[in-house]
N, CA, C and O atoms as a Tripos MOL2 file, in Angstrom:
@<TRIPOS>MOLECULE
protein
  304   303    76     0     0
PROTEIN
NO_CHARGES

@<TRIPOS>ATOM
      1 N          -4.2500   40.3720  -78.5510 N.3       1 PHE1
      2 CA         -4.9190   39.8080  -77.3990 C.3       1 PHE1
      3 C          -6.4080   39.6090  -77.6600 C.2       1 PHE1
      4 O          -7.0650   38.8030  -77.0010 O.2       1 PHE1
      5 N          -6.9290   40.3550  -78.6270 N.am      2 ASP2
      6 CA         -8.3260   40.1470  -79.0070 C.3       2 ASP2
      7 C          -8.5260   38.7390  -79.5680 C.2       2 ASP2
      8 O          -9.5510   38.1060  -79.3170 O.2       2 ASP2
      9 N          -7.5400   38.2530  -80.3290 N.am      3 PHE3
     10 CA         -7.6350   36.8980  -80.8710 C.3       3 PHE3
     11 C          -7.6720   35.8690  -79.7390 C.2       3 PHE3
     12 O          -8.4830   34.9440  -79.7690 O.2       3 PHE3
     13 N          -6.8020   36.0270  -78.7490 N.am      4 LEU4
     14 CA         -6.7910   35.0970  -77.6170 C.3       4 LEU4
     15 C          -8.1190   35.1240  -76.8750 C.2       4 LEU4
     16 O          -8.6640   34.0790  -76.5200 O.2       4 LEU4
     17 N          -8.6360   36.3250  -76.6450 N.am      5 ALA5
     18 CA         -9.9060   36.4550  -75.9220 C.3       5 ALA5
     19 C         -11.0590   35.8380  -76.7110 C.2       5 ALA5
     20 O         -11.9150   35.1640  -76.1390 O.2       5 ALA5
     21 N         -11.0820   36.0650  -78.0140 N.am      6 SER6
     22 CA        -12.1730   35.4910  -78.8120 C.3       6 SER6
     23 C         -12.0530   33.9730  -78.8900 C.2       6 SER6
     24 O         -13.0660   33.2740  -78.8960 O.2       6 SER6
     25 N         -10.8370   33.4590  -78.9500 N.am      7 SER7
     26 CA        -10.6390   32.0050  -78.9560 C.3       7 SER7
     27 C         -11.0880   31.3930  -77.6350 C.2       7 SER7
     28 O         -11.7170   30.3350  -77.6210 O.2       7 SER7
     29 N         -10.7710   32.0450  -76.5410 N.am      8 LEU8
     30 CA        -11.1970   31.5610  -75.2340 C.3       8 LEU8
     31 C         -12.7170   31.6160  -75.1120 C.2       8 LEU8
     32 O         -13.3300   30.7020  -74.5600 O.2       8 LEU8
     33 N         -13.3210   32.6720  -75.6190 N.am      9 GLN9
     34 CA        -14.7780   32.7900  -75.5890 C.3       9 GLN9
     35 C         -15.4330   31.6600  -76.3810 C.2       9 GLN9
     36 O         -16.3980   31.0550  -75.9150 O.2       9 GLN9
     37 N         -14.9140   31.3740  -77.5750 N.am     10 ARG10
     38 CA        -15.4650   30.2810  -78.3860 C.3      10 ARG10
     39 C         -15.3130   28.9440  -77.6650 C.2      10 ARG10
     40 O         -16.2260   28.1170  -77.6840 O.2      10 ARG10
     41 N         -14.1770   28.7360  -77.0390 N.am     11 PHE11
     42 CA        -13.9430   27.4970  -76.3000 C.3      11 PHE11
     43 C         -14.9600   27.3420  -75.1680 C.2      11 PHE11
     44 O         -15.5400   26.2700  -74.9950 O.2      11 PHE11
     45 N         -15.1730   28.4000  -74.4080 N.am     12 ILE12
     46 CA        -16.1190   28.3370  -73.2910 C.3      12 ILE12
     47 C         -17.5370   28.1140  -73.7970 C.2      12 ILE12
     48 O         -18.2960   27.3450  -73.2070 O.2      12 ILE12
     49 N         -17.8940   28.7840  -74.8870 N.am     13 GLU13
     50 CA        -19.2350   28.5880  -75.4510 C.3      13 GLU13
     51 C         -19.4390   27.1510  -75.9110 C.2      13 GLU13
     52 O         -20.5270   26.5960  -75.7640 O.2      13 GLU13
     53 N         -18.3940   26.5540  -76.4640 N.am     14 LYS14
     54 CA        -18.4890   25.1860  -76.9700 C.3      14 LYS14
     55 C         -18.4170   24.1570  -75.8440 C.2      14 LYS14
     56 O         -19.1610   23.1760  -75.8490 O.2      14 LYS14
     57 N         -17.5350   24.3760  -74.8940 N.am     15 GLU15
     58 CA        -17.2600   23.3820  -73.8530 C.3      15 GLU15
     59 C         -17.8100   23.7770  -72.4910 C.2      15 GLU15
     60 O         -17.5840   23.0640  -71.5130 O.2      15 GLU15
     61 N         -18.5220   24.8830  -72.4000 N.am     16 GLY16
     62 CA        -18.9620   25.4210  -71.1170 C.3      16 GLY16
     63 C         -19.7550   24.4700  -70.2610 C.2      16 GLY16
     64 O         -19.6130   24.4860  -69.0380 O.2      16 GLY16
     65 N         -20.5910   23.6350  -70.8640 N.am     17 ASN17
     66 CA        -21.3930   22.6990  -70.0770 C.3      17 ASN17
     67 C         -20.5300   21.7440  -69.2750 C.2      17 ASN17
     68 O         -20.9180   21.3140  -68.1890 O.2      17 ASN17
     69 N         -19.3620   21.4100  -69.8040 N.am     18 ASP18
     70 CA        -18.4540   20.5120  -69.0970 C.3      18 ASP18
     71 C         -17.8160   21.1740  -67.8790 C.2      18 ASP18
     72 O         -17.2450   20.4970  -67.0240 O.2      18 ASP18
     73 N         -17.9150   22.5020  -67.8040 N.am     19 PHE19
     74 CA        -17.3240   23.2320  -66.6850 C.3      19 PHE19
     75 C         -18.3710   23.7020  -65.6830 C.2      19 PHE19
     76 O         -18.0550   24.4560  -64.7620 O.2      19 PHE19
     77 N         -19.6230   23.2610  -65.8550 N.am     20 ASN20
     78 CA        -20.7140   23.6470  -64.9550 C.3      20 ASN20
     79 C         -20.8310   25.1610  -64.8270 C.2      20 ASN20
     80 O         -20.8500   25.6980  -63.7200 O.2      20 ASN20
     81 N         -20.9090   25.8380  -65.9570 N.am     21 LEU21
     82 CA        -20.9980   27.2970  -65.9750 C.3      21 LEU21
     83 C         -22.4490   27.7510  -66.0920 C.2      21 LEU21
     84 O         -22.7820   28.5290  -66.9860 O.2      21 LEU21
     85 N         -23.3080   27.2770  -65.2050 N.am     22 SER22
     86 CA        -24.7240   27.6300  -65.2820 C.3      22 SER22
     87 C         -24.9820   29.0640  -64.8510 C.2      22 SER22
     88 O         -26.0180   29.6340  -65.1940 O.2      22 SER22
     89 N         -24.0780   29.6440  -64.1220 N.am     23 GLN23
     90 CA        -24.2200   31.0320  -63.7060 C.3      23 GLN23
     91 C         -22.9010   31.7480  -63.9680 C.2      23 GLN23
     92 O         -21.8520   31.1070  -64.0270 O.2      23 GLN23
     93 N         -22.9420   33.0580  -64.1240 N.am     24 PRO24
     94 CA        -21.6710   33.7720  -64.3240 C.3      24 PRO24
     95 C         -20.7740   33.6100  -63.0980 C.2      24 PRO24
     96 O         -21.1480   33.9680  -61.9810 O.2      24 PRO24
     97 N         -19.6160   33.0780  -63.3280 N.am     25 VAL25
     98 CA        -18.6420   32.9210  -62.2540 C.3      25 VAL25
     99 C         -17.3020   33.4420  -62.7310 C.2      25 VAL25
    100 O         -16.9970   33.4170  -63.9230 O.2      25 VAL25
    101 N         -16.5230   33.9030  -61.8050 N.am     26 LYS26
    102 CA        -15.1890   34.3890  -62.1260 C.3      26 LYS26
    103 C         -14.2280   33.2070  -62.0520 C.2      26 LYS26
    104 O         -14.1690   32.5080  -61.0410 O.2      26 LYS26
    105 N         -13.4890   32.9930  -63.1100 N.am     27 ARG27
    106 CA        -12.5340   31.8830  -63.1630 C.3      27 ARG27
    107 C         -11.1170   32.4260  -63.1800 C.2      27 ARG27
    108 O         -10.8690   33.5320  -63.6590 O.2      27 ARG27
    109 N         -10.1990   31.6450  -62.6570 N.am     28 GLU28
    110 CA         -8.7910   32.0070  -62.7210 C.3      28 GLU28
    111 C          -8.2380   31.6150  -64.0770 C.2      28 GLU28
    112 O          -8.6640   30.6250  -64.6720 O.2      28 GLU28
    113 N          -7.2970   32.3910  -64.5560 N.am     29 LEU29
    114 CA         -6.6650   32.1070  -65.8350 C.3      29 LEU29
    115 C          -5.1770   32.3890  -65.7070 C.2      29 LEU29
    116 O          -4.7760   33.4400  -65.2070 O.2      29 LEU29
    117 N          -4.3790   31.4660  -66.1530 N.am     30 ALA30
    118 CA         -2.9340   31.6620  -66.1960 C.3      30 ALA30
    119 C          -2.4930   31.5000  -67.6390 C.2      30 ALA30
    120 O          -3.0870   30.7350  -68.3990 O.2      30 ALA30
    121 N          -1.4560   32.2200  -68.0080 N.am     31 PHE31
    122 CA         -0.9400   32.0640  -69.3560 C.3      31 PHE31
    123 C           0.5630   32.2730  -69.3580 C.2      31 PHE31
    124 O           1.1140   32.9530  -68.4920 O.2      31 PHE31
    125 N           1.2100   31.6810  -70.3370 N.am     32 THR32
    126 CA          2.6440   31.8260  -70.5170 C.3      32 THR32
    127 C           2.8840   32.7730  -71.6720 C.2      32 THR32
    128 O           2.2780   32.6350  -72.7340 O.2      32 THR32
    129 N           3.7610   33.7260  -71.4690 N.am     33 PHE33
    130 CA          4.0970   34.7110  -72.4930 C.3      33 PHE33
    131 C           5.6010   34.6180  -72.6970 C.2      33 PHE33
    132 O           6.3710   35.1190  -71.8770 O.2      33 PHE33
    133 N           6.0240   33.9860  -73.7780 N.am     34 SER34
    134 CA          7.4310   33.6350  -73.9820 C.3      34 SER34
    135 C           8.2330   34.7370  -74.6610 C.2      34 SER34
    136 O           8.8750   34.5190  -75.6880 O.2      34 SER34
    137 N           8.1810   35.9110  -74.0730 N.am     35 PHE35
    138 CA          8.9550   37.0560  -74.5490 C.3      35 PHE35
    139 C           9.5040   37.7720  -73.3210 C.2      35 PHE35
    140 O           8.9620   37.6160  -72.2270 O.2      35 PHE35
    141 N          10.5760   38.5580  -73.4810 N.am     36 PRO36
    142 CA         11.1490   39.2490  -72.3240 C.3      36 PRO36
    143 C          10.1550   40.2370  -71.7060 C.2      36 PRO36
    144 O           9.6640   41.1480  -72.3710 O.2      36 PRO36
    145 N           9.8770   40.0330  -70.4260 N.am     37 VAL37
    146 CA          8.9200   40.8620  -69.6930 C.3      37 VAL37
    147 C           9.5390   41.2440  -68.3560 C.2      37 VAL37
    148 O          10.1710   40.4200  -67.6950 O.2      37 VAL37
    149 N           9.3530   42.4970  -67.9640 N.am     38 LYS38
    150 CA          9.7400   42.9200  -66.6220 C.3      38 LYS38
    151 C           8.5150   42.7330  -65.7430 C.2      38 LYS38
    152 O           7.5510   43.4950  -65.8300 O.2      38 LYS38
    153 N           8.5620   41.7160  -64.8980 N.am     39 GLN39
    154 CA          7.4160   41.4110  -64.0450 C.3      39 GLN39
    155 C           7.3740   42.4210  -62.9080 C.2      39 GLN39
    156 O           8.3270   42.5460  -62.1400 O.2      39 GLN39
    157 N           6.2570   43.1420  -62.8090 N.am     40 THR40
    158 CA          6.1090   44.1820  -61.7940 C.3      40 THR40
    159 C           5.2740   43.7180  -60.6060 C.2      40 THR40
    160 O           5.3090   44.3440  -59.5470 O.2      40 THR40
    161 N           4.5350   42.6440  -60.7650 N.am     41 SER41
    162 CA          3.7920   42.0140  -59.6710 C.3      41 SER41
    163 C           3.4310   40.6070  -60.1270 C.2      41 SER41
    164 O           3.7850   40.1990  -61.2330 O.2      41 SER41
    165 N           2.7300   39.8700  -59.2820 N.am     42 ILE42
    166 CA          2.3530   38.5060  -59.6550 C.3      42 ILE42
    167 C           1.3770   38.4920  -60.8260 C.2      42 ILE42
    168 O           1.2560   37.4850  -61.5240 O.2      42 ILE42
    169 N           0.6830   39.6020  -61.0420 N.am     43 SER43
    170 CA         -0.3220   39.6390  -62.1110 C.3      43 SER43
    171 C          -0.0760   40.7410  -63.1340 C.2      43 SER43
    172 O          -1.0060   41.1740  -63.8140 O.2      43 SER43
    173 N           1.1560   41.1920  -63.2480 N.am     44 SER44
    174 CA          1.4390   42.2080  -64.2680 C.3      44 SER44
    175 C           2.8970   42.1490  -64.6880 C.2      44 SER44
    176 O           3.7750   41.7400  -63.9280 O.2      44 SER44
    177 N           3.1220   42.5660  -65.9090 N.am     45 GLY45
    178 CA          4.4690   42.6020  -66.4460 C.3      45 GLY45
    179 C           4.5110   43.4120  -67.7240 C.2      45 GLY45
    180 O           3.5800   43.3750  -68.5290 O.2      45 GLY45
    181 N           5.5930   44.1410  -67.9050 N.am     46 VAL46
    182 CA          5.7500   45.0370  -69.0440 C.3      46 VAL46
    183 C           6.6510   44.3740  -70.0860 C.2      46 VAL46
    184 O           7.7500   43.9130  -69.7770 O.2      46 VAL46
    185 N           6.1660   44.3360  -71.3140 N.am     47 LEU47
    186 CA          6.9540   43.7690  -72.4120 C.3      47 LEU47
    187 C           8.1970   44.6160  -72.6360 C.2      47 LEU47
    188 O           8.0990   45.8260  -72.8390 O.2      47 LEU47
    189 N           9.3590   43.9860  -72.5980 N.am     48 ILE48
    190 CA         10.6160   44.6920  -72.8370 C.3      48 ILE48
    191 C          10.8480   44.8340  -74.3320 C.2      48 ILE48
    192 O          11.0870   45.9330  -74.8310 O.2      48 ILE48
    193 N          10.7750   43.7110  -75.0470 N.am     49 LYS49
    194 CA         10.9310   43.7450  -76.5030 C.3      49 LYS49
    195 C          10.4060   42.4430  -77.0790 C.2      49 LYS49
    196 O          10.2880   41.4350  -76.3830 O.2      49 LYS49
    197 N          10.0980   42.4890  -78.3450 N.am     50 TRP50
    198 CA          9.6850   41.2940  -79.0700 C.3      50 TRP50
    199 C          10.9190   40.5320  -79.5240 C.2      50 TRP50
    200 O          11.9680   41.1290  -79.7700 O.2      50 TRP50
    201 N          10.7970   39.2330  -79.6330 N.am     51 THR51
    202 CA         11.8430   38.3700  -80.1770 C.3      51 THR51
    203 C          11.1800   37.3810  -81.1210 C.2      51 THR51
    204 O           9.9820   37.4840  -81.3830 O.2      51 THR51
    205 N          11.9340   36.4360  -81.6310 N.am     52 LYS52
    206 CA         11.4060   35.3470  -82.4690 C.3      52 LYS52
    207 C          10.7500   35.8480  -83.7510 C.2      52 LYS52
    208 O           9.8460   35.2030  -84.2820 O.2      52 LYS52
    209 N          11.2030   36.9970  -84.2470 N.am     53 GLY53
    210 CA         10.6780   37.5120  -85.5070 C.3      53 GLY53
    211 C           9.4470   38.3850  -85.3840 C.2      53 GLY53
    212 O           8.9590   38.8960  -86.3920 O.2      53 GLY53
    213 N           8.9290   38.5720  -84.1780 N.am     54 PHE54
    214 CA          7.7790   39.4550  -83.9870 C.3      54 PHE54
    215 C           8.2670   40.8880  -83.8290 C.2      54 PHE54
    216 O           9.3270   41.1220  -83.2490 O.2      54 PHE54
    217 N           7.5070   41.8430  -84.3370 N.am     55 ALA55
    218 CA          7.9020   43.2490  -84.2430 C.3      55 ALA55
    219 C           6.6620   44.1370  -84.2470 C.2      55 ALA55
    220 O           6.3140   44.7210  -85.2730 O.2      55 ALA55
    221 N           6.0050   44.2370  -83.1130 N.am     56 ILE56
    222 CA          4.8370   45.1030  -82.9650 C.3      56 ILE56
    223 C           5.2830   46.2360  -82.0480 C.2      56 ILE56
    224 O           5.1350   46.1520  -80.8290 O.2      56 ILE56
    225 N           5.8260   47.2850  -82.6370 N.am     57 SER57
    226 CA          6.5240   48.3130  -81.8700 C.3      57 SER57
    227 C           5.6580   48.9880  -80.8170 C.2      57 SER57
    228 O           6.1600   49.3230  -79.7440 O.2      57 SER57
    229 N           4.3800   49.1970  -81.0880 N.am     58 GLU58
    230 CA          3.5430   49.9060  -80.1140 C.3      58 GLU58
    231 C           3.2550   49.0790  -78.8570 C.2      58 GLU58
    232 O           2.7100   49.6130  -77.8910 O.2      58 GLU58
    233 N           3.6020   47.8070  -78.8480 N.am     59 MET59
    234 CA          3.3570   46.9630  -77.6780 C.3      59 MET59
    235 C           4.5060   47.0000  -76.6750 C.2      59 MET59
    236 O           4.2990   46.7200  -75.4950 O.2      59 MET59
    237 N           5.7040   47.3380  -77.1200 N.am     60 ALA60
    238 CA          6.8370   47.4060  -76.1960 C.3      60 ALA60
    239 C           6.5210   48.4290  -75.1110 C.2      60 ALA60
    240 O           6.0920   49.5450  -75.4050 O.2      60 ALA60
    241 N           6.7320   48.0460  -73.8670 N.am     61 GLY61
    242 CA          6.4450   48.9240  -72.7430 C.3      61 GLY61
    243 C           5.0310   48.7880  -72.1990 C.2      61 GLY61
    244 O           4.6840   49.4370  -71.2120 O.2      61 GLY61
    245 N           4.2160   47.9580  -72.8260 N.am     62 GLU62
    246 CA          2.8330   47.7600  -72.3730 C.3      62 GLU62
    247 C           2.7540   46.6170  -71.3590 C.2      62 GLU62
    248 O           3.5330   45.6660  -71.4180 O.2      62 GLU62
    249 N           1.8170   46.7230  -70.4420 N.am     63 ASP63
    250 CA          1.5570   45.6670  -69.4650 C.3      63 ASP63
    251 C           0.7730   44.5610  -70.1690 C.2      63 ASP63
    252 O          -0.3860   44.7480  -70.5400 O.2      63 ASP63
    253 N           1.4010   43.4350  -70.3430 N.am     64 ILE64
    254 CA          0.8330   42.3390  -71.1160 C.3      64 ILE64
    255 C          -0.4230   41.7650  -70.4480 C.2      64 ILE64
    256 O          -1.4140   41.4950  -71.1270 O.2      64 ILE64
    257 N          -0.3860   41.5810  -69.1460 N.am     65 ALA65
    258 CA         -1.5640   41.0550  -68.4460 C.3      65 ALA65
    259 C          -2.7350   42.0240  -68.5560 C.2      65 ALA65
    260 O          -3.8810   41.6010  -68.7100 O.2      65 ALA65
    261 N          -2.4540   43.3100  -68.4780 N.am     66 GLU66
    262 CA         -3.5070   44.3210  -68.6220 C.3      66 GLU66
    263 C          -4.1180   44.2820  -70.0250 C.2      66 GLU66
    264 O          -5.3280   44.4390  -70.1850 O.2      66 GLU66
    265 N          -3.2800   44.0730  -71.0290 N.am     67 CYS67
    266 CA         -3.7820   43.9790  -72.4080 C.3      67 CYS67
    267 C          -4.7130   42.7780  -72.5670 C.2      67 CYS67
    268 O          -5.7800   42.8890  -73.1710 O.2      67 CYS67
    269 N          -4.3080   41.6400  -72.0270 N.am     68 LEU68
    270 CA         -5.1570   40.4520  -72.1110 C.3      68 LEU68
    271 C          -6.4490   40.6580  -71.3250 C.2      68 LEU68
    272 O          -7.5280   40.3130  -71.8070 O.2      68 LEU68
    273 N          -6.3500   41.2130  -70.1300 N.am     69 GLN69
    274 CA         -7.5490   41.4430  -69.3170 C.3      69 GLN69
    275 C          -8.5040   42.3980  -70.0220 C.2      69 GLN69
    276 O          -9.7180   42.1990  -69.9780 O.2      69 GLN69
    277 N          -7.9760   43.4250  -70.6670 N.am     70 GLY70
    278 CA         -8.8180   44.3600  -71.4110 C.3      70 GLY70
    279 C          -9.5600   43.6720  -72.5450 C.2      70 GLY70
    280 O         -10.7410   43.9340  -72.7720 O.2      70 GLY70
    281 N          -8.8670   42.7910  -73.2550 N.am     71 ALA71
    282 CA         -9.5050   42.0510  -74.3490 C.3      71 ALA71
    283 C         -10.5850   41.1130  -73.8110 C.2      71 ALA71
    284 O         -11.6390   40.9650  -74.4290 O.2      71 ALA71
    285 N         -10.3290   40.4830  -72.6710 N.am     72 LEU72
    286 CA        -11.3320   39.6040  -72.0580 C.3      72 LEU72
    287 C         -12.5380   40.4100  -71.5770 C.2      72 LEU72
    288 O         -13.6800   39.9790  -71.7340 O.2      72 LEU72
    289 N         -12.2840   41.5650  -70.9980 N.am     73 ASN73
    290 CA        -13.3740   42.4050  -70.4910 C.3      73 ASN73
    291 C         -14.3050   42.8550  -71.6100 C.2      73 ASN73
    292 O         -15.5130   42.9730  -71.4000 O.2      73 ASN73
    293 N         -13.7620   43.1040  -72.7850 N.am     74 LYS74
    294 CA        -14.5920   43.5230  -73.9140 C.3      74 LYS74
    295 C         -15.6150   42.4520  -74.2890 C.2      74 LYS74
    296 O         -16.6550   42.7580  -74.8730 O.2      74 LYS74
    297 N         -15.3200   41.2070  -73.9540 N.am     75 ARG75
    298 CA        -16.2090   40.0990  -74.3080 C.3      75 ARG75
    299 C         -17.0850   39.6510  -73.1500 C.2      75 ARG75
    300 O         -17.8500   38.6950  -73.2770 O.2      75 ARG75
    301 N         -16.9750   40.3330  -72.0330 N.am     76 GLY76
    302 CA        -17.8260   39.9990  -70.8850 C.3      76 GLY76
    303 C         -17.2590   38.8760  -70.1070 C.2      76 GLY76
    304 O         -17.8430   38.4610  -69.1060 O.2      76 GLY76
@<TRIPOS>BOND
     1     1     2 1
     2     2     3 1
     3     3     4 2
     4     3     5 am
     5     5     6 1
     6     6     7 1
     7     7     8 2
     8     7     9 am
     9     9    10 1
    10    10    11 1
    11    11    12 2
    12    11    13 am
    13    13    14 1
    14    14    15 1
    15    15    16 2
    16    15    17 am
    17    17    18 1
    18    18    19 1
    19    19    20 2
    20    19    21 am
    21    21    22 1
    22    22    23 1
    23    23    24 2
    24    23    25 am
    25    25    26 1
    26    26    27 1
    27    27    28 2
    28    27    29 am
    29    29    30 1
    30    30    31 1
    31    31    32 2
    32    31    33 am
    33    33    34 1
    34    34    35 1
    35    35    36 2
    36    35    37 am
    37    37    38 1
    38    38    39 1
    39    39    40 2
    40    39    41 am
    41    41    42 1
    42    42    43 1
    43    43    44 2
    44    43    45 am
    45    45    46 1
    46    46    47 1
    47    47    48 2
    48    47    49 am
    49    49    50 1
    50    50    51 1
    51    51    52 2
    52    51    53 am
    53    53    54 1
    54    54    55 1
    55    55    56 2
    56    55    57 am
    57    57    58 1
    58    58    59 1
    59    59    60 2
    60    59    61 am
    61    61    62 1
    62    62    63 1
    63    63    64 2
    64    63    65 am
    65    65    66 1
    66    66    67 1
    67    67    68 2
    68    67    69 am
    69    69    70 1
    70    70    71 1
    71    71    72 2
    72    71    73 am
    73    73    74 1
    74    74    75 1
    75    75    76 2
    76    75    77 am
    77    77    78 1
    78    78    79 1
    79    79    80 2
    80    79    81 am
    81    81    82 1
    82    82    83 1
    83    83    84 2
    84    83    85 am
    85    85    86 1
    86    86    87 1
    87    87    88 2
    88    87    89 am
    89    89    90 1
    90    90    91 1
    91    91    92 2
    92    91    93 am
    93    93    94 1
    94    94    95 1
    95    95    96 2
    96    95    97 am
    97    97    98 1
    98    98    99 1
    99    99   100 2
   100    99   101 am
   101   101   102 1
   102   102   103 1
   103   103   104 2
   104   103   105 am
   105   105   106 1
   106   106   107 1
   107   107   108 2
   108   107   109 am
   109   109   110 1
   110   110   111 1
   111   111   112 2
   112   111   113 am
   113   113   114 1
   114   114   115 1
   115   115   116 2
   116   115   117 am
   117   117   118 1
   118   118   119 1
   119   119   120 2
   120   119   121 am
   121   121   122 1
   122   122   123 1
   123   123   124 2
   124   123   125 am
   125   125   126 1
   126   126   127 1
   127   127   128 2
   128   127   129 am
   129   129   130 1
   130   130   131 1
   131   131   132 2
   132   131   133 am
   133   133   134 1
   134   134   135 1
   135   135   136 2
   136   135   137 am
   137   137   138 1
   138   138   139 1
   139   139   140 2
   140   139   141 am
   141   141   142 1
   142   142   143 1
   143   143   144 2
   144   143   145 am
   145   145   146 1
   146   146   147 1
   147   147   148 2
   148   147   149 am
   149   149   150 1
   150   150   151 1
   151   151   152 2
   152   151   153 am
   153   153   154 1
   154   154   155 1
   155   155   156 2
   156   155   157 am
   157   157   158 1
   158   158   159 1
   159   159   160 2
   160   159   161 am
   161   161   162 1
   162   162   163 1
   163   163   164 2
   164   163   165 am
   165   165   166 1
   166   166   167 1
   167   167   168 2
   168   167   169 am
   169   169   170 1
   170   170   171 1
   171   171   172 2
   172   171   173 am
   173   173   174 1
   174   174   175 1
   175   175   176 2
   176   175   177 am
   177   177   178 1
   178   178   179 1
   179   179   180 2
   180   179   181 am
   181   181   182 1
   182   182   183 1
   183   183   184 2
   184   183   185 am
   185   185   186 1
   186   186   187 1
   187   187   188 2
   188   187   189 am
   189   189   190 1
   190   190   191 1
   191   191   192 2
   192   191   193 am
   193   193   194 1
   194   194   195 1
   195   195   196 2
   196   195   197 am
   197   197   198 1
   198   198   199 1
   199   199   200 2
   200   199   201 am
   201   201   202 1
   202   202   203 1
   203   203   204 2
   204   203   205 am
   205   205   206 1
   206   206   207 1
   207   207   208 2
   208   207   209 am
   209   209   210 1
   210   210   211 1
   211   211   212 2
   212   211   213 am
   213   213   214 1
   214   214   215 1
   215   215   216 2
   216   215   217 am
   217   217   218 1
   218   218   219 1
   219   219   220 2
   220   219   221 am
   221   221   222 1
   222   222   223 1
   223   223   224 2
   224   223   225 am
   225   225   226 1
   226   226   227 1
   227   227   228 2
   228   227   229 am
   229   229   230 1
   230   230   231 1
   231   231   232 2
   232   231   233 am
   233   233   234 1
   234   234   235 1
   235   235   236 2
   236   235   237 am
   237   237   238 1
   238   238   239 1
   239   239   240 2
   240   239   241 am
   241   241   242 1
   242   242   243 1
   243   243   244 2
   244   243   245 am
   245   245   246 1
   246   246   247 1
   247   247   248 2
   248   247   249 am
   249   249   250 1
   250   250   251 1
   251   251   252 2
   252   251   253 am
   253   253   254 1
   254   254   255 1
   255   255   256 2
   256   255   257 am
   257   257   258 1
   258   258   259 1
   259   259   260 2
   260   259   261 am
   261   261   262 1
   262   262   263 1
   263   263   264 2
   264   263   265 am
   265   265   266 1
   266   266   267 1
   267   267   268 2
   268   267   269 am
   269   269   270 1
   270   270   271 1
   271   271   272 2
   272   271   273 am
   273   273   274 1
   274   274   275 1
   275   275   276 2
   276   275   277 am
   277   277   278 1
   278   278   279 1
   279   279   280 2
   280   279   281 am
   281   281   282 1
   282   282   283 1
   283   283   284 2
   284   283   285 am
   285   285   286 1
   286   286   287 1
   287   287   288 2
   288   287   289 am
   289   289   290 1
   290   290   291 1
   291   291   292 2
   292   291   293 am
   293   293   294 1
   294   294   295 1
   295   295   296 2
   296   295   297 am
   297   297   298 1
   298   298   299 1
   299   299   300 2
   300   299   301 am
   301   301   302 1
   302   302   303 1
   303   303   304 2
@<TRIPOS>SUBSTRUCTURE
     1 PHE1         2 RESIDUE 1 A PHE
     2 ASP2         6 RESIDUE 1 A ASP
     3 PHE3        10 RESIDUE 1 A PHE
     4 LEU4        14 RESIDUE 1 A LEU
     5 ALA5        18 RESIDUE 1 A ALA
     6 SER6        22 RESIDUE 1 A SER
     7 SER7        26 RESIDUE 1 A SER
     8 LEU8        30 RESIDUE 1 A LEU
     9 GLN9        34 RESIDUE 1 A GLN
    10 ARG10       38 RESIDUE 1 A ARG
    11 PHE11       42 RESIDUE 1 A PHE
    12 ILE12       46 RESIDUE 1 A ILE
    13 GLU13       50 RESIDUE 1 A GLU
    14 LYS14       54 RESIDUE 1 A LYS
    15 GLU15       58 RESIDUE 1 A GLU
    16 GLY16       62 RESIDUE 1 A GLY
    17 ASN17       66 RESIDUE 1 A ASN
    18 ASP18       70 RESIDUE 1 A ASP
    19 PHE19       74 RESIDUE 1 A PHE
    20 ASN20       78 RESIDUE 1 A ASN
    21 LEU21       82 RESIDUE 1 A LEU
    22 SER22       86 RESIDUE 1 A SER
    23 GLN23       90 RESIDUE 1 A GLN
    24 PRO24       94 RESIDUE 1 A PRO
    25 VAL25       98 RESIDUE 1 A VAL
    26 LYS26      102 RESIDUE 1 A LYS
    27 ARG27      106 RESIDUE 1 A ARG
    28 GLU28      110 RESIDUE 1 A GLU
    29 LEU29      114 RESIDUE 1 A LEU
    30 ALA30      118 RESIDUE 1 A ALA
    31 PHE31      122 RESIDUE 1 A PHE
    32 THR32      126 RESIDUE 1 A THR
    33 PHE33      130 RESIDUE 1 A PHE
    34 SER34      134 RESIDUE 1 A SER
    35 PHE35      138 RESIDUE 1 A PHE
    36 PRO36      142 RESIDUE 1 A PRO
    37 VAL37      146 RESIDUE 1 A VAL
    38 LYS38      150 RESIDUE 1 A LYS
    39 GLN39      154 RESIDUE 1 A GLN
    40 THR40      158 RESIDUE 1 A THR
    41 SER41      162 RESIDUE 1 A SER
    42 ILE42      166 RESIDUE 1 A ILE
    43 SER43      170 RESIDUE 1 A SER
    44 SER44      174 RESIDUE 1 A SER
    45 GLY45      178 RESIDUE 1 A GLY
    46 VAL46      182 RESIDUE 1 A VAL
    47 LEU47      186 RESIDUE 1 A LEU
    48 ILE48      190 RESIDUE 1 A ILE
    49 LYS49      194 RESIDUE 1 A LYS
    50 TRP50      198 RESIDUE 1 A TRP
    51 THR51      202 RESIDUE 1 A THR
    52 LYS52      206 RESIDUE 1 A LYS
    53 GLY53      210 RESIDUE 1 A GLY
    54 PHE54      214 RESIDUE 1 A PHE
    55 ALA55      218 RESIDUE 1 A ALA
    56 ILE56      222 RESIDUE 1 A ILE
    57 SER57      226 RESIDUE 1 A SER
    58 GLU58      230 RESIDUE 1 A GLU
    59 MET59      234 RESIDUE 1 A MET
    60 ALA60      238 RESIDUE 1 A ALA
    61 GLY61      242 RESIDUE 1 A GLY
    62 GLU62      246 RESIDUE 1 A GLU
    63 ASP63      250 RESIDUE 1 A ASP
    64 ILE64      254 RESIDUE 1 A ILE
    65 ALA65      258 RESIDUE 1 A ALA
    66 GLU66      262 RESIDUE 1 A GLU
    67 CYS67      266 RESIDUE 1 A CYS
    68 LEU68      270 RESIDUE 1 A LEU
    69 GLN69      274 RESIDUE 1 A GLN
    70 GLY70      278 RESIDUE 1 A GLY
    71 ALA71      282 RESIDUE 1 A ALA
    72 LEU72      286 RESIDUE 1 A LEU
    73 ASN73      290 RESIDUE 1 A ASN
    74 LYS74      294 RESIDUE 1 A LYS
    75 ARG75      298 RESIDUE 1 A ARG
    76 GLY76      302 RESIDUE 1 A GLY
């Protein structure tokens, strides 16, 4: 999720003027996560298991939205 957050940060830094980001503002973000997830609310879901050849065992059972939000928070 650090890679996603850093990519989003680079995109905003490069294209930010087109979004009128003259002041810090909170923006909405939606993303698609194409792996089995048990959705626990509209903004959270726990990874059930990896598929498609991915195997990061320590991520199973983690709240995917929380992981992404944590990575975004580290970058401000």
